[in-house]
C-alpha positions as CSV (number, residue, x, y, z in Angstrom):
1,M,0.5,-16.6,11.8
2,E,0.6,-19.6,14.0
3,N,-1.2,-20.9,17.2
4,G,-3.1,-17.7,18.0
5,S,-6.2,-15.8,17.1
6,V,-5.9,-13.4,14.2
7,E,-8.4,-10.7,13.4
8,I,-8.1,-8.6,10.2
9,Y,-10.0,-5.4,10.1
10,G,-8.1,-3.5,7.5
11,E,-6.7,-4.3,4.1
12,V,-4.1,-7.0,3.2
13,E,-2.2,-6.9,0.0
14,G,-1.2,-10.5,-0.6
15,E,-2.0,-13.9,0.9
16,V,-3.0,-14.8,4.4
17,H,-1.8,-18.1,5.8
18,N,-3.2,-19.4,9.1
19,H,-1.7,-22.6,10.6
20,G,-3.7,-22.8,13.8
21,G,-6.1,-20.8,15.9
22,A,-9.1,-18.7,14.9
23,L,-8.9,-16.4,11.8
24,K,-11.5,-13.7,11.7
25,I,-11.7,-11.4,8.6
26,Y,-13.7,-8.2,8.7
27,G,-11.8,-6.2,6.1
28,R,-10.4,-6.8,2.6
29,V,-7.8,-9.4,1.5
30,N,-6.6,-9.0,-2.0
31,G,-5.0,-12.5,-2.2
32,S,-6.0,-16.0,-1.3
33,V,-6.6,-17.2,2.3
34,Y,-5.1,-20.5,3.4
35,K,-6.8,-21.9,6.5
36,G,-5.1,-24.3,8.7
37,A,-6.4,-26.3,11.6
38,G,-8.4,-23.5,13.3
39,M,-11.7,-22.0,12.6
40,I,-12.3,-19.2,10.1
41,V,-14.9,-16.5,10.4
42,I,-15.6,-14.2,7.5
43,H,-17.9,-11.2,8.2
44,P,-20.6,-10.6,5.5
45,T,-19.0,-7.3,4.6
46,A,-15.5,-8.7,4.1
47,L,-14.0,-8.9,0.6
48,I,-11.7,-11.8,-0.4
49,G,-9.9,-11.2,-3.7
50,G,-8.7,-14.8,-4.1
51,K,-9.7,-18.3,-3.1
52,I,-10.1,-19.8,0.4
53,Y,-8.2,-23.1,0.9
């Protein structure tokens, strides 16, 4: 995803790459999260299966 706000409420199988804009995670990500230039918000109930870069 590029240059926009992304909100994840469900489940993602694999990695999430964000190159700009806000990334908000409320659900489950079974891979790593690669954050770009934007901000990242992880809800306390979210589950991240990998690392956050």
